[in-house]
Legacy VTK file of the C-alpha trace (Angstrom):
# vtk DataFile Version 3.0
C-alpha trace
ASCII
DATASET POLYDATA
POINTS 436 float
0.000 0.000 0.000
1.438 3.402 -0.910
1.915 5.961 1.823
-0.550 8.307 0.140
-3.230 5.634 0.030
-2.471 4.585 3.594
-2.718 8.201 4.744
-6.066 8.602 3.020
-7.385 5.445 4.586
-5.915 6.376 7.973
-7.472 9.831 7.868
-10.916 8.375 7.240
-10.659 5.474 9.670
-12.621 5.788 12.876
-12.035 4.015 16.125
-14.326 4.050 19.115
-12.876 4.564 22.580
-15.216 4.916 25.527
-17.989 5.653 23.068
-16.093 8.603 21.516
-15.318 8.494 17.784
-11.796 9.632 16.996
-9.927 10.131 13.699
-6.925 7.823 13.403
-3.639 9.111 11.991
-0.786 6.893 10.834
2.791 8.155 11.037
5.928 6.500 9.703
9.059 6.773 11.855
12.465 6.154 10.268
15.174 5.268 12.762
18.588 3.675 13.177
19.031 0.117 14.453
20.925 1.186 17.592
19.980 -0.390 20.908
18.291 2.686 22.391
16.023 3.012 19.361
15.125 -0.674 19.477
14.326 -0.304 23.185
11.978 2.586 22.392
9.997 0.361 20.053
9.564 -2.103 22.908
7.993 0.602 25.078
5.318 1.659 22.606
2.475 0.356 24.789
2.861 3.523 26.838
2.496 5.743 23.773
-0.365 3.707 22.347
-2.283 3.964 25.615
-1.850 7.727 25.790
-2.481 8.323 22.074
-4.840 5.670 20.699
-5.639 7.932 17.757
-2.088 7.681 16.382
-0.717 4.529 14.739
3.068 4.327 14.430
4.760 2.358 11.676
8.519 1.794 11.913
11.282 1.726 9.330
14.445 0.582 11.161
17.680 0.669 9.160
21.452 0.291 9.509
23.161 3.666 9.989
24.579 4.201 6.497
21.342 3.021 4.827
19.197 5.233 7.065
21.228 8.301 6.141
21.015 7.557 2.431
17.275 6.896 2.449
16.329 9.842 4.644
18.580 12.258 2.726
17.084 11.223 -0.601
13.526 11.475 0.689
13.862 14.878 2.334
15.861 16.457 -0.498
13.205 15.437 -3.015
10.231 16.225 -0.750
9.160 12.611 -1.035
7.078 12.616 2.132
7.802 8.958 2.857
8.484 9.625 6.568
6.743 11.723 9.225
9.469 11.423 11.863
13.122 10.988 10.913
16.160 10.141 13.006
18.966 12.503 12.042
22.256 13.633 13.503
23.851 16.859 14.574
25.488 17.187 11.148
22.259 17.308 9.168
20.134 19.545 11.395
21.732 22.976 10.709
22.092 22.266 6.989
18.597 20.883 6.458
17.056 23.480 8.747
18.497 26.319 6.642
17.147 24.593 3.518
13.634 24.719 4.958
13.390 20.923 4.929
12.518 20.583 8.633
9.527 21.712 10.675
10.205 23.924 13.711
9.570 22.276 17.070
9.201 25.543 18.972
5.521 24.745 19.507
6.119 21.572 21.544
4.072 21.708 24.782
5.428 23.308 27.943
5.872 19.865 29.560
8.622 19.186 27.002
10.768 21.730 28.918
13.122 22.899 26.190
15.246 24.795 28.743
16.200 21.474 30.341
18.144 20.420 27.234
21.928 20.471 27.660
23.155 23.764 26.129
25.800 22.130 23.882
23.260 19.682 22.468
20.432 22.220 22.110
22.719 24.702 20.375
23.626 22.209 17.682
19.937 21.565 16.933
18.794 25.190 16.779
18.637 27.201 13.544
17.760 30.921 13.622
16.116 30.526 17.010
14.087 27.468 16.014
14.590 24.051 17.584
14.621 21.914 14.435
15.103 18.494 16.060
14.646 17.002 19.512
17.581 14.984 20.904
16.812 11.367 21.711
20.291 10.756 23.058
23.487 12.742 23.098
26.951 11.322 23.101
30.640 11.910 22.981
33.209 9.129 22.725
35.442 7.560 25.350
37.620 4.559 26.161
35.880 1.444 27.431
38.376 -1.078 28.746
38.681 -4.373 30.594
39.805 -3.648 34.136
40.705 -7.289 34.767
42.957 -7.473 31.702
44.682 -4.211 32.590
45.328 -5.507 36.099
46.667 -8.807 34.758
49.054 -6.835 32.534
50.246 -4.804 35.518
48.898 -1.577 34.041
46.551 1.174 35.212
44.393 3.132 32.790
44.615 6.884 33.446
41.334 8.800 33.552
42.746 10.950 30.740
45.059 8.678 28.692
47.376 9.550 25.821
47.536 7.602 22.570
50.858 6.200 23.820
49.003 4.806 26.844
46.484 3.170 24.507
49.176 1.567 22.352
51.013 0.229 25.417
47.808 -1.242 26.857
46.756 -2.732 23.509
50.073 -4.523 23.186
49.846 -5.900 26.727
46.275 -7.175 26.367
46.497 -8.786 22.922
46.538 -12.594 22.843
45.759 -13.675 19.293
46.099 -17.355 20.222
43.000 -17.039 22.412
41.217 -14.643 20.064
41.519 -11.625 22.352
42.578 -8.344 20.757
43.942 -5.328 22.560
41.817 -2.748 20.809
38.694 -2.575 18.626
38.093 0.545 16.527
35.768 1.437 13.677
36.982 0.392 10.229
33.739 0.220 8.223
33.631 2.873 5.511
31.253 5.790 6.038
31.332 9.446 6.989
29.527 8.527 10.214
31.397 5.240 10.705
35.200 5.100 10.353
35.492 8.794 9.521
33.663 9.829 12.696
36.371 8.037 14.634
39.309 9.049 12.434
38.318 12.709 12.149
37.972 13.008 15.931
41.249 11.130 16.360
42.986 13.408 13.859
42.015 16.480 15.906
44.161 15.164 18.753
47.099 14.711 16.352
46.870 18.339 15.233
45.281 17.510 11.874
42.308 19.175 10.177
40.210 18.548 7.069
40.759 22.034 5.633
42.928 25.061 6.301
41.410 28.515 6.663
41.173 28.897 2.873
39.334 25.524 2.479
42.394 23.763 1.042
42.349 20.009 1.893
45.025 18.949 4.390
45.513 15.211 3.798
48.967 15.904 2.365
50.134 17.341 5.682
52.273 15.473 8.279
49.533 15.535 10.946
47.202 13.377 8.838
50.077 11.050 7.970
50.811 10.610 11.679
47.123 9.963 12.405
46.562 7.341 9.712
49.865 5.528 10.254
49.250 5.275 14.010
45.709 3.995 13.432
46.757 1.404 10.853
49.645 0.162 12.987
47.452 -0.061 16.081
44.760 -2.029 14.253
47.089 -4.287 12.274
49.137 -5.136 15.358
46.473 -5.392 18.046
43.041 -5.290 16.349
40.684 -8.080 15.238
40.829 -9.587 11.744
38.428 -8.140 9.211
38.334 -4.801 11.045
37.633 -2.927 7.802
34.100 -4.358 8.006
33.511 -3.374 11.637
31.370 -0.413 12.658
29.687 0.464 15.954
27.455 -2.617 16.203
30.140 -5.122 15.167
32.632 -3.783 17.719
29.943 -3.714 20.390
29.351 -7.436 19.850
33.089 -8.193 19.975
33.519 -6.254 23.222
30.458 -7.820 24.843
31.822 -11.268 23.943
35.142 -10.551 25.646
37.164 -10.271 22.438
38.443 -6.710 22.983
40.686 -5.298 25.670
39.654 -1.756 24.749
37.033 -0.124 22.594
37.074 3.608 21.848
33.619 4.624 20.692
30.365 6.338 21.561
29.630 6.988 25.236
26.123 5.648 24.614
27.639 2.156 24.335
28.377 2.136 28.060
24.929 0.874 29.020
25.277 -2.031 26.578
28.779 -3.169 27.575
27.644 -3.166 31.229
24.224 -4.649 30.477
22.657 -8.081 30.629
23.857 -9.099 27.158
27.496 -8.443 28.009
29.702 -11.276 29.250
32.121 -8.698 30.711
29.566 -6.377 32.321
31.250 -6.298 35.736
34.776 -5.848 34.347
34.446 -2.597 32.359
36.188 0.670 33.168
35.880 4.058 31.462
38.326 6.831 30.550
38.312 9.988 28.446
39.226 9.633 24.764
43.000 9.852 24.240
45.088 12.896 23.396
48.634 13.700 22.339
49.235 16.606 24.676
48.260 19.179 22.041
45.160 20.459 23.813
42.527 18.447 21.944
41.190 15.000 22.828
40.080 12.476 20.225
36.410 12.553 21.191
33.388 13.681 19.237
30.037 15.330 19.956
26.830 13.940 18.507
23.130 13.606 19.085
20.680 11.275 17.416
17.570 13.392 17.214
13.991 13.169 15.982
12.712 15.701 13.445
9.640 16.297 11.315
10.221 16.727 7.572
8.450 19.696 6.032
6.999 17.205 3.534
5.109 15.245 6.246
1.329 15.251 5.955
0.882 14.407 9.646
2.976 17.052 11.406
0.855 17.384 14.554
0.840 13.635 15.201
4.577 13.517 14.461
5.241 16.223 17.046
3.072 14.365 19.566
5.283 11.309 19.087
8.511 13.321 19.364
7.351 14.919 22.604
6.594 11.482 24.047
9.917 9.968 22.943
12.209 12.776 24.101
10.715 14.384 27.194
11.593 13.743 30.858
8.687 11.327 31.317
10.230 9.001 28.740
13.490 8.888 30.700
11.526 7.964 33.808
9.651 5.296 31.833
12.881 3.640 30.694
14.273 3.811 34.228
11.153 2.126 35.625
11.322 -0.694 33.078
15.054 -1.129 32.434
16.901 0.685 35.219
18.644 4.063 35.256
21.736 2.724 33.468
19.656 2.198 30.329
18.121 5.674 30.149
19.060 7.516 26.905
21.947 9.756 28.023
23.363 13.128 27.143
20.306 15.293 26.452
18.935 16.791 29.678
20.472 18.742 32.548
17.988 17.231 34.994
19.287 13.726 34.310
22.782 14.641 35.518
21.425 16.254 38.704
19.396 13.109 39.471
20.878 11.325 42.497
19.856 7.899 41.206
21.468 8.467 37.824
24.639 9.745 39.494
25.155 6.189 40.815
25.491 4.832 37.248
29.212 4.045 36.811
29.623 5.797 33.454
27.396 8.841 34.080
30.166 11.251 35.083
32.584 10.142 32.341
29.841 10.611 29.763
28.982 14.171 30.756
32.681 15.056 31.164
33.303 13.758 27.639
30.381 15.717 26.183
31.536 18.893 27.937
35.118 18.498 26.693
34.117 18.620 23.008
33.950 22.018 21.296
32.348 22.050 17.820
33.235 25.713 17.333
36.969 25.122 17.919
37.501 21.424 17.168
41.135 21.462 16.064
44.565 22.588 17.232
44.990 24.923 14.250
42.287 27.362 13.086
39.615 26.089 10.700
36.744 27.731 8.782
34.212 25.099 9.785
32.107 23.927 12.738
31.964 20.273 13.777
34.148 17.884 15.767
33.954 14.620 13.810
32.419 16.184 10.730
32.596 19.395 8.723
29.231 21.168 8.705
28.977 21.784 4.958
26.533 20.003 2.612
29.364 18.412 0.636
30.823 16.606 3.648
28.491 13.622 3.531
29.871 12.641 0.117
33.441 13.681 0.927
33.483 11.771 4.205
32.173 8.602 2.591
34.732 8.831 -0.235
37.638 9.281 2.176
36.167 6.611 4.461
36.228 4.099 1.621
39.850 4.970 0.846
40.964 4.616 4.472
38.957 1.414 4.966
40.752 -0.047 1.930
44.073 0.892 3.542
43.045 -0.950 6.707
42.174 -3.973 4.563
45.736 -3.896 3.179
44.752 -2.811 -0.322
46.882 0.355 -0.257
49.544 2.000 1.879
48.949 4.962 4.160
50.802 7.242 1.730
48.727 6.010 -1.201
45.506 6.460 0.751
46.384 9.992 1.835
47.385 11.033 -1.680
44.148 9.599 -3.057
42.094 11.346 -0.357
43.835 14.662 -1.021
43.157 14.460 -4.752
39.527 13.393 -4.361
38.661 16.081 -1.812
40.486 18.807 -3.752
38.575 17.919 -6.904
35.214 18.069 -5.127
36.008 21.320 -3.330
37.006 22.936 -6.625
33.815 21.726 -8.285
31.789 23.141 -5.370
33.533 26.509 -5.656
35.345 26.530 -2.314
38.826 26.683 -3.899
40.260 27.590 -7.312
LINES 1 437
436 0 1 2 3 4 5 6 7 8 9 10 11 12 13 14 15 16 17 18 19 20 21 22 23 24 25 26 27 28 29 30 31 32 33 34 35 36 37 38 39 40 41 42 43 44 45 46 47 48 49 50 51 52 53 54 55 56 57 58 59 60 61 62 63 64 65 66 67 68 69 70 71 72 73 74 75 76 77 78 79 80 81 82 83 84 85 86 87 88 89 90 91 92 93 94 95 96 97 98 99 100 101 102 103 104 105 106 107 108 109 110 111 112 113 114 115 116 117 118 119 120 121 122 123 124 125 126 127 128 129 130 131 132 133 134 135 136 137 138 139 140 141 142 143 144 145 146 147 148 149 150 151 152 153 154 155 156 157 158 159 160 161 162 163 164 165 166 167 168 169 170 171 172 173 174 175 176 177 178 179 180 181 182 183 184 185 186 187 188 189 190 191 192 193 194 195 196 197 198 199 200 201 202 203 204 205 206 207 208 209 210 211 212 213 214 215 216 217 218 219 220 221 222 223 224 225 226 227 228 229 230 231 232 233 234 235 236 237 238 239 240 241 242 243 244 245 246 247 248 249 250 251 252 253 254 255 256 257 258 259 260 261 262 263 264 265 266 267 268 269 270 271 272 273 274 275 276 277 278 279 280 281 282 283 284 285 286 287 288 289 290 291 292 293 294 295 296 297 298 299 300 301 302 303 304 305 306 307 308 309 310 311 312 313 314 315 316 317 318 319 320 321 322 323 324 325 326 327 328 329 330 331 332 333 334 335 336 337 338 339 340 341 342 343 344 345 346 347 348 349 350 351 352 353 354 355 356 357 358 359 360 361 362 363 364 365 366 367 368 369 370 371 372 373 374 375 376 377 378 379 380 381 382 383 384 385 386 387 388 389 390 391 392 393 394 395 396 397 398 399 400 401 402 403 404 405 406 407 408 409 410 411 412 413 414 415 416 417 418 419 420 421 422 423 424 425 426 427 428 429 430 431 432 433 434 435
């Protein structure tokens, strides 16, 4: 059934509740297959009870596929989705294009002033909140305390990359299938390039200089990529070029990784019921090189209403339910405070119960240590920690991600990959008019 036909049928359908006839609206929600989003789908009884006049249909996709589908639909005004899950990168760009509906008219109970300032700022365009954060995150080190102790090492709260390399070497035992470190290798601007761009900041690298000239031919990027490739080839799992967030999560939960540097939101999963190492996990800030910038990012997965939606009011009703303080309390009542979506609300971090969660403080410290307006050691003309907030970046990041993933797979050297990235990005930036 086409969405148009379904909408027509939904608009004319009537249900009877307590003798009152009510028009039924169907909305389609597009979301990523991350654990917090899957958990939300399991809690829909609460929404359905409160809003029996709204039927929610789900489209749940892997991260790269979600981005591609949602971008295509919103850019063409396709109207396939009523609620979309988008990131901090897309919101300012799409908001300025007029592709998103303002959420300034959410009800007072939503409490917009409770949103963390860093997260809210990244989702606001010309005074309009264009998306509501479902969870916010930075990145940090998750490590096996028992393996560090067995190696006679202690993980600093604020480690350097040299500390990470030393620990990875000590914890690797390839004979038993245990690898010192797991990092993203799957190609994608939001997969391996999210990690590598954030990592490069701590090495003094940047995507572009102040005149928008690509910088992959500079020594800082060479140092970044060579360190990453050596770390992964020496102490990482086989087939790492195919591993993104979910694959590394599974490896860590199964006890195959001594360390995993990734999204802070993963903390509830590595310490949860599905993890075989739940009681052995420690947390530290993302590494640095003593240059004043850590290798952590800043991100929020947020819910937005496309301007092309034909059910905007129902979509906003859903977003309010999924992202307000009552939803956090609902998750806590069903799953415990450790599983509440983190990183969006000030009130969560002043909650005494949440303060007992072992990763709560490291998460908020990591979020607060990221600065999208000054992400690099050297000056840059762009905003964004693990991305560059220009429309062209989605394509550029994926192109470079594919090149670097191929290098991790052994198909090209670091020098070859950097030269190829430099040429590809320069060509695109010239075509887009940024440079001559």
